C-alpha positions as a Markdown table, in Angstrom:
| # | Residue | x | y | z |
|---|---|---|---|---|
| 1 | Met | -13.6 | 31.2 | 24.3 |
| 2 | Val | -15.2 | 28.9 | 21.6 |
| 3 | Ser | -13.2 | 25.6 | 21.6 |
| 4 | Glu | -15.5 | 23.4 | 19.7 |
| 5 | Val | -18.2 | 23.6 | 17.0 |
| 6 | Ile | -20.5 | 20.7 | 16.3 |
| 7 | Val | -22.4 | 20.7 | 13.1 |
| 8 | Ala | -25.1 | 18.0 | 12.8 |
| 9 | Cys | -25.9 | 17.4 | 9.2 |
| 10 | Pro | -26.2 | 14.3 | 6.8 |
| 11 | Thr | -23.7 | 15.4 | 4.1 |
| 12 | Asp | -20.0 | 16.4 | 3.6 |
| 13 | Val | -18.6 | 19.4 | 5.2 |
| 14 | Thr | -15.6 | 21.7 | 4.3 |
| 15 | Val | -14.3 | 24.5 | 6.2 |
| 16 | Arg | -12.3 | 27.4 | 4.6 |
| 17 | Asp | -10.5 | 30.5 | 6.3 |
| 18 | Ala | -10.9 | 34.3 | 5.7 |
| 19 | Ser | -8.4 | 34.0 | 2.7 |
| 20 | Gly | -10.9 | 31.2 | 1.0 |
| 21 | Glu | -8.3 | 28.5 | 1.9 |
| 22 | Thr | -9.5 | 25.0 | 2.9 |
| 23 | Val | -8.5 | 24.1 | 6.6 |
| 24 | Leu | -10.4 | 21.2 | 6.8 |
| 25 | Ser | -12.8 | 18.7 | 5.0 |
| 26 | Ile | -15.1 | 16.0 | 6.0 |
| 27 | Glu | -16.2 | 13.5 | 3.1 |
| 28 | Asp | -17.9 | 10.3 | 3.4 |
| 29 | Gly | -17.0 | 10.4 | 7.1 |
| 30 | Val | -13.2 | 10.9 | 6.5 |
| 31 | Val | -11.7 | 13.8 | 8.1 |
| 32 | Thr | -8.6 | 15.5 | 6.3 |
| 33 | Thr | -6.9 | 18.9 | 7.8 |
| 34 | Tyr | -4.8 | 21.3 | 5.6 |
| 35 | Ala | -3.8 | 23.7 | 8.4 |
| 36 | Ala | -2.3 | 23.7 | 11.8 |
| 37 | Gly | -4.5 | 24.3 | 14.9 |
| 38 | Val | -7.7 | 22.6 | 13.4 |
| 39 | Ser | -9.0 | 19.2 | 14.0 |
| 40 | Gly | -12.2 | 17.4 | 13.4 |
| 41 | Ala | -14.0 | 14.2 | 14.1 |
| 42 | Val | -17.4 | 12.4 | 13.0 |
| 43 | Ser | -19.9 | 10.8 | 15.1 |
| 44 | Gly | -23.0 | 9.7 | 13.2 |
| 45 | Asp | -24.2 | 12.9 | 11.6 |
| 46 | Lys | -22.4 | 15.0 | 13.9 |
| 47 | Lys | -19.4 | 17.1 | 12.6 |
| 48 | Val | -17.2 | 17.8 | 15.8 |
| 49 | Leu | -14.9 | 20.8 | 14.7 |
| 50 | Ala | -12.0 | 22.3 | 16.7 |
| 51 | Leu | -11.9 | 25.8 | 15.7 |
| 52 | Ser | -11.3 | 29.3 | 17.4 |
| 53 | Gly | -11.5 | 32.8 | 16.2 |
| 54 | Gly | -12.3 | 32.8 | 12.3 |
| 55 | Pro | -14.2 | 33.9 | 10.8 |
| 56 | Tyr | -14.8 | 30.6 | 8.8 |
| 57 | Asp | -16.9 | 29.7 | 5.8 |
| 58 | Leu | -18.6 | 26.1 | 6.0 |
| 59 | Ser | -19.9 | 24.6 | 3.0 |
| 60 | Ile | -22.6 | 21.7 | 3.3 |
| 61 | Phe | -22.7 | 19.8 | 0.3 |
| 62 | Gly | -26.0 | 18.7 | -1.2 |
| 63 | Thr | -26.4 | 15.2 | -2.3 |
| 64 | Gly | -29.5 | 13.2 | -3.2 |
| 65 | Glu | -33.0 | 14.6 | -3.0 |
| 66 | Gly | -35.5 | 15.6 | -0.3 |
| 67 | Thr | -34.6 | 17.7 | 2.7 |
| 68 | Met | -32.2 | 17.9 | 5.6 |
| 69 | Asp | -32.0 | 19.3 | 9.0 |
| 70 | Val | -28.8 | 21.2 | 10.2 |
| 71 | Ser | -28.1 | 22.5 | 13.6 |
| 72 | Phe | -25.1 | 24.2 | 15.0 |
| 73 | Thr | -23.8 | 24.3 | 18.6 |
| 74 | Ala | -20.7 | 26.3 | 20.1 |
| 75 | Tyr | -19.2 | 25.0 | 23.2 |
| 76 | Ser | -16.5 | 26.7 | 25.5 |
| 77 | Ser | -13.5 | 24.9 | 26.7 |
| 78 | Thr | -15.5 | 23.9 | 29.9 |
| 79 | Gly | -18.2 | 22.3 | 27.8 |
| 80 | Arg | -20.6 | 25.3 | 28.3 |
| 81 | Ile | -23.0 | 25.7 | 25.4 |
| 82 | Leu | -22.2 | 29.4 | 24.1 |
| 83 | Lys | -24.8 | 29.6 | 21.0 |
| 84 | Gln | -27.2 | 27.1 | 19.4 |
| 85 | Ser | -28.9 | 27.6 | 15.9 |
| 86 | Ser | -31.1 | 24.9 | 14.0 |
| 87 | Tyr | -32.3 | 24.9 | 10.3 |
| 88 | Gln | -35.2 | 22.4 | 9.5 |
| 89 | Ser | -36.3 | 20.8 | 6.3 |
| 90 | Leu | -33.8 | 22.4 | 4.1 |
| 91 | Pro | -34.0 | 21.5 | 0.3 |
| 92 | Leu | -31.2 | 18.9 | -0.6 |
| 93 | Thr | -30.3 | 18.5 | -4.1 |
| 94 | Asp | -27.4 | 17.1 | -6.1 |
| 95 | Gly | -25.1 | 19.9 | -7.1 |
| 96 | Ser | -25.9 | 22.6 | -4.8 |
| 97 | Tyr | -24.7 | 23.2 | -1.3 |
| 98 | Tyr | -25.2 | 25.6 | 1.8 |
| 99 | Glu | -22.8 | 28.3 | 2.8 |
| 100 | Ala | -22.4 | 29.0 | 6.6 |
| 101 | Asn | -20.2 | 31.8 | 8.1 |
| 102 | Leu | -18.8 | 31.3 | 11.6 |
| 103 | Thr | -17.7 | 34.2 | 13.7 |
| 104 | Leu | -16.2 | 32.9 | 16.9 |
| 105 | Glu | -13.9 | 35.7 | 18.2 |
| 106 | Asn | -16.8 | 36.7 | 20.4 |
| 107 | Thr | -17.0 | 34.3 | 23.2 |
| 108 | Ala | -20.5 | 35.7 | 24.7 |
| 109 | Ala | -22.2 | 35.8 | 21.2 |
| 110 | Pro | -20.3 | 33.6 | 18.5 |
| 111 | Ser | -22.5 | 33.9 | 15.2 |
| 112 | Phe | -23.6 | 31.1 | 12.7 |
| 113 | Thr | -25.5 | 32.3 | 9.7 |
| 114 | Leu | -26.7 | 29.7 | 6.8 |
| 115 | Ser | -27.7 | 30.3 | 3.3 |
| 116 | Glu | -28.2 | 28.4 | -0.1 |
| 117 | Asp | -25.5 | 29.0 | -2.4 |
| 118 | Glu | -27.7 | 29.3 | -5.7 |
| 119 | Asn | -24.3 | 29.4 | -7.8 |
| 120 | Ala | -23.3 | 26.1 | -6.8 |
| 121 | Ala | -25.9 | 24.2 | -8.8 |
| 122 | Gly | -25.4 | 23.3 | -12.5 |
| 123 | Asp | -22.9 | 21.7 | -14.6 |
| 124 | Ala | -19.8 | 23.6 | -13.8 |
| 125 | Phe | -17.0 | 21.4 | -12.9 |
| 126 | Pro | -15.7 | 22.5 | -9.6 |
| 127 | Phe | -12.2 | 21.1 | -8.9 |
| 128 | Thr | -9.6 | 23.9 | -9.0 |
| 129 | Asp | -6.8 | 21.2 | -8.6 |
| 130 | Val | -7.9 | 19.3 | -11.6 |
| 131 | Pro | -6.6 | 21.6 | -14.5 |
| 132 | Thr | -8.0 | 20.8 | -18.2 |
| 133 | Ser | -4.4 | 19.9 | -19.1 |
| 134 | Ala | -4.1 | 17.3 | -16.7 |
| 135 | Trp | -3.9 | 13.6 | -17.8 |
| 136 | Phe | -6.7 | 12.8 | -15.5 |
| 137 | Tyr | -9.0 | 15.4 | -16.1 |
| 138 | Asp | -11.4 | 13.6 | -18.2 |
| 139 | Ser | -11.4 | 10.7 | -15.7 |
| 140 | Val | -12.2 | 12.8 | -12.8 |
| 141 | Arg | -14.9 | 14.9 | -14.5 |
| 142 | Asn | -16.4 | 11.5 | -15.6 |
| 143 | Val | -16.5 | 10.0 | -12.0 |
| 144 | Tyr | -17.7 | 13.4 | -10.5 |
| 145 | Glu | -20.4 | 13.8 | -13.1 |
| 146 | Asn | -21.7 | 10.1 | -12.6 |
| 147 | Tyr | -21.6 | 10.5 | -8.8 |
| 148 | Ile | -19.0 | 7.7 | -8.5 |
| 149 | Met | -16.4 | 9.9 | -6.6 |
| 150 | Asn | -16.7 | 13.1 | -4.8 |
| 151 | Gly | -14.0 | 15.8 | -4.0 |
| 152 | Val | -12.2 | 16.2 | -0.8 |
| 153 | Ser | -14.2 | 19.6 | -0.6 |
| 154 | Pro | -16.6 | 21.6 | -3.0 |
| 155 | Thr | -13.6 | 22.9 | -5.0 |
| 156 | Leu | -10.7 | 20.1 | -4.3 |
| 157 | Phe | -10.4 | 16.8 | -5.7 |
| 158 | Gln | -6.9 | 15.9 | -4.2 |
| 159 | Pro | -6.2 | 13.9 | -7.2 |
| 160 | Asn | -2.5 | 12.7 | -5.7 |
| 161 | Gly | -4.1 | 11.7 | -2.6 |
| 162 | Thr | -4.4 | 8.0 | -1.7 |
| 163 | Met | -7.6 | 5.8 | -1.7 |
| 164 | Ser | -8.6 | 3.7 | 1.3 |
| 165 | Arg | -9.9 | 0.4 | 1.3 |
| 166 | Ala | -13.0 | 1.7 | 2.6 |
| 167 | Met | -13.4 | 4.2 | -0.2 |
| 168 | Val | -13.1 | 1.7 | -3.0 |
| 169 | Ala | -15.8 | -0.5 | -1.3 |
| 170 | Thr | -17.8 | 2.5 | -1.2 |
| 171 | Val | -17.3 | 3.3 | -5.0 |
| 172 | Leu | -18.3 | 0.0 | -6.1 |
| 173 | Trp | -21.3 | 0.2 | -3.8 |
| 174 | Arg | -22.2 | 3.3 | -5.3 |
| 175 | Leu | -21.9 | 1.7 | -8.9 |
| 176 | Glu | -24.5 | -0.6 | -7.9 |
| 177 | Gly | -27.2 | 2.1 | -6.7 |
| 178 | Glu | -26.3 | 2.0 | -2.8 |
| 179 | Pro | -28.4 | -1.2 | -2.0 |
| 180 | Glu | -29.6 | -0.8 | 1.7 |
| 181 | Met | -27.7 | -3.2 | 4.0 |
| 182 | Asp | -27.9 | -3.9 | 7.7 |
| 183 | Asp | -25.6 | -1.6 | 9.8 |
| 184 | Thr | -23.5 | -4.4 | 11.0 |
| 185 | Ser | -20.1 | -5.9 | 9.8 |
| 186 | Val | -18.3 | -9.3 | 10.0 |
| 187 | Phe | -15.1 | -7.2 | 10.7 |
| 188 | Thr | -14.2 | -6.3 | 14.1 |
| 189 | Asp | -12.6 | -3.0 | 13.0 |
| 190 | Val | -15.7 | -1.8 | 10.8 |
| 191 | Pro | -17.9 | -0.5 | 13.5 |
| 192 | Arg | -21.8 | 0.2 | 13.0 |
| 193 | Gly | -22.9 | 3.4 | 11.7 |
| 194 | Gln | -19.8 | 4.4 | 10.0 |
| 195 | Trp | -20.0 | 6.0 | 6.3 |
| 196 | Tyr | -18.6 | 2.7 | 4.8 |
| 197 | Thr | -20.3 | 0.3 | 7.0 |
| 198 | Gln | -23.0 | -0.7 | 4.5 |
| 199 | Ala | -20.7 | -0.5 | 1.4 |
| 200 | Ile | -18.3 | -2.9 | 3.3 |
| 201 | Thr | -21.1 | -5.3 | 4.3 |
| 202 | Trp | -22.4 | -5.2 | 0.8 |
| 203 | Ala | -18.9 | -5.8 | -0.8 |
| 204 | Tyr | -18.2 | -8.7 | 1.8 |
| 205 | Glu | -21.8 | -10.4 | 1.0 |
| 206 | Gln | -21.1 | -10.0 | -2.9 |
| 207 | Gly | -17.5 | -11.7 | -2.2 |
| 208 | Ile | -15.8 | -8.6 | -3.6 |
| 209 | Ile | -13.8 | -8.3 | -0.4 |
| 210 | Thr | -12.4 | -10.7 | 2.0 |
| 211 | Gly | -10.3 | -9.1 | 4.7 |
| 212 | Tyr | -6.9 | -9.5 | 6.1 |
| 213 | Gly | -8.1 | -12.5 | 8.3 |
| 214 | Gly | -8.7 | -12.5 | 12.1 |
| 215 | Gly | -11.7 | -10.6 | 11.6 |
| 216 | Arg | -9.9 | -7.2 | 10.3 |
| 217 | Phe | -10.6 | -5.4 | 7.0 |
| 218 | Gly | -8.5 | -2.2 | 7.6 |
| 219 | Pro | -11.0 | 0.2 | 6.4 |
| 220 | Gln | -8.6 | 3.4 | 6.6 |
| 221 | Asp | -5.4 | 1.4 | 5.2 |
| 222 | Asn | -4.3 | 2.8 | 2.0 |
| 223 | Val | -5.5 | 0.3 | -0.8 |
| 224 | Thr | -2.5 | -1.1 | -2.9 |
| 225 | Arg | -2.6 | -1.7 | -6.5 |
| 226 | Gln | -2.8 | -5.5 | -6.3 |
| 227 | Gln | -5.7 | -5.1 | -3.8 |
| 228 | Leu | -7.4 | -2.7 | -6.1 |
| 229 | Ala | -7.0 | -5.2 | -8.9 |
| 230 | Ala | -8.6 | -7.9 | -6.9 |
| 231 | Met | -11.4 | -5.8 | -5.7 |
| 232 | Leu | -12.2 | -4.9 | -9.3 |
| 233 | Phe | -11.8 | -8.3 | -10.6 |
| 234 | Arg | -14.1 | -9.8 | -8.1 |
| 235 | Tyr | -16.6 | -7.1 | -8.6 |
| 236 | Ala | -16.4 | -7.9 | -12.4 |
| 237 | Lys | -16.9 | -11.7 | -12.0 |
| 238 | Thr | -19.9 | -11.0 | -9.5 |
| 239 | Met | -21.5 | -8.8 | -12.1 |
| 240 | Asp | -20.6 | -10.9 | -15.1 |
| 241 | Leu | -18.4 | -8.5 | -16.6 |
| 242 | Asp | -15.1 | -10.8 | -16.7 |
| 243 | Gly | -15.1 | -11.6 | -20.1 |
| 244 | Gly | -12.3 | -14.6 | -19.7 |
| 245 | Glu | -9.6 | -12.3 | -21.0 |
| 246 | Arg | -5.9 | -12.9 | -19.4 |
| 247 | Ala | -2.9 | -11.3 | -20.1 |
| 248 | Thr | 0.8 | -12.6 | -19.3 |
| 249 | Leu | 2.8 | -10.7 | -17.0 |
| 250 | Ser | 6.1 | -11.7 | -17.9 |
| 251 | Ala | 7.0 | -8.4 | -19.4 |
| 252 | Tyr | 7.1 | -6.8 | -15.9 |
| 253 | Arg | 10.4 | -7.4 | -14.0 |
| 254 | Asp | 8.4 | -7.2 | -10.6 |
| 255 | Gln | 5.7 | -9.6 | -11.7 |
| 256 | Gly | 7.2 | -12.0 | -8.8 |
| 257 | Gln | 6.1 | -9.6 | -6.5 |
| 258 | Val | 2.6 | -10.0 | -7.4 |
| 259 | Ala | 0.8 | -12.0 | -4.5 |
| 260 | Asn | -0.7 | -15.3 | -5.5 |
| 261 | Trp | -4.4 | -14.1 | -4.6 |
| 262 | Ala | -3.7 | -11.2 | -7.0 |
| 263 | Arg | -2.1 | -12.8 | -10.2 |
| 264 | Glu | -5.3 | -13.7 | -11.9 |
| 265 | Ala | -6.7 | -10.1 | -11.0 |
| 266 | Phe | -3.7 | -8.3 | -12.4 |
| 267 | Ala | -3.6 | -10.7 | -15.6 |
| 268 | Trp | -7.3 | -9.7 | -16.1 |
| 269 | Ala | -7.1 | -6.0 | -15.4 |
| 270 | Val | -4.0 | -5.8 | -17.7 |
| 271 | Ala | -5.6 | -7.8 | -20.5 |
| 272 | Lys | -8.6 | -5.3 | -20.3 |
| 273 | Gly | -6.5 | -2.2 | -20.2 |
| 274 | His | -8.0 | -1.3 | -16.9 |
| 275 | Ile | -4.7 | -1.1 | -15.1 |
| 276 | Asn | -1.6 | -0.1 | -16.7 |
| 277 | Gly | 2.0 | -0.8 | -15.3 |
| 278 | Thr | 3.8 | 2.2 | -13.6 |
| 279 | Ser | 6.3 | 1.9 | -16.3 |
| 280 | Pro | 6.7 | -0.4 | -19.3 |
| 281 | Thr | 8.4 | -2.9 | -17.2 |
| 282 | Thr | 7.0 | -2.3 | -13.7 |
| 283 | Leu | 3.4 | -3.1 | -12.0 |
| 284 | Ser | 4.2 | -1.9 | -8.5 |
| 285 | Pro | 1.6 | -4.4 | -7.1 |
| 286 | Thr | 2.2 | -2.9 | -3.3 |
| 287 | Gly | 2.2 | 0.6 | -4.2 |
| 288 | Thr | -0.5 | 2.5 | -3.5 |
| 289 | Ala | -3.4 | 3.9 | -5.9 |
| 290 | Thr | -3.9 | 7.9 | -6.1 |
| 291 | Arg | -7.4 | 9.1 | -6.6 |
| 292 | Ala | -6.6 | 10.2 | -9.9 |
| 293 | Gln | -5.4 | 6.6 | -10.7 |
| 294 | Cys | -8.6 | 5.2 | -9.4 |
| 295 | Ala | -10.5 | 7.7 | -11.4 |
| 296 | Ala | -9.0 | 6.8 | -14.7 |
| 297 | Ile | -9.3 | 2.9 | -13.8 |
| 298 | Leu | -12.9 | 3.0 | -13.0 |
| 299 | Thr | -13.4 | 5.2 | -16.3 |
| 300 | Arg | -11.6 | 2.8 | -18.4 |
| 301 | Met | -13.3 | -0.1 | -16.8 |
| 302 | Leu | -17.0 | 1.3 | -17.2 |
| 303 | Ala | -16.2 | 2.3 | -20.7 |
| 304 | Tyr | -15.1 | -1.0 | -21.9 |
| 305 | Glu | -18.1 | -2.7 | -20.3 |
| 306 | Glu | -20.5 | 0.0 | -22.0 |
| 307 | Pro | -22.5 | -2.0 | -24.4 |
| 308 | Asp | -22.6 | -0.7 | -27.9 |
| 309 | Ala | -25.4 | 1.7 | -29.0 |
């Protein structure tokens, strides 16, 4: 029987079951599963999917311009190749994606078909988990339409999901046009060839990140609110967007929990209005930041720094 499917493509991948529910997504190299019995891994452009049965619909999201190659290989539990298909020089544009249908029940002849979803392109806002009534709707729409943040799948943003430290570095790297960097890192836990390697290298060279010490960065660790404040503050200083404003934190009863290295960053972020307290009297500096909160913070920061017309 089919035990593993390898999809080789340079872009994000989402897998849905026959009912249309997302069971697995891979965004910027991060694998997220939403159902039992499925798993995934990433090795370069290869997405390794542990799937069986089906049928499944697989979306390959388009980003950038040019073309891409996509290949599909199904393996048995003993490692025997059951089926291979490849597609060369597929048009690759922002806002469009390719739909693949995987049927894996037939061990002798699993099927794989790929076609472009012409309805995917355009200006439609795709995320079904971001209702127009949500407080974060405008912010999520802004960061999505400006290619700052992506969804976890073509139809899900996961607003209450947490942001990792690597994700924040990548967002800031995107804001600067994704400058090309060597595929190396000063951190021992940031391997070559990962989706975040160049972003972290860039952020380190710009003085935006420093790591934990001992050569560690913790790319997959959830970013805390004070870490986020520090990264944004250093980014602002590097890009000459500081402005010099500082707020007193005395109104927040947990201000004593703010680390010394993050105090000026929090004072700057509060003064600018980029980061608000989690209540009128709490900053929650060691709490995590959700994807919706990060979208809102980035939207406020970018709007504040936008020059007058």
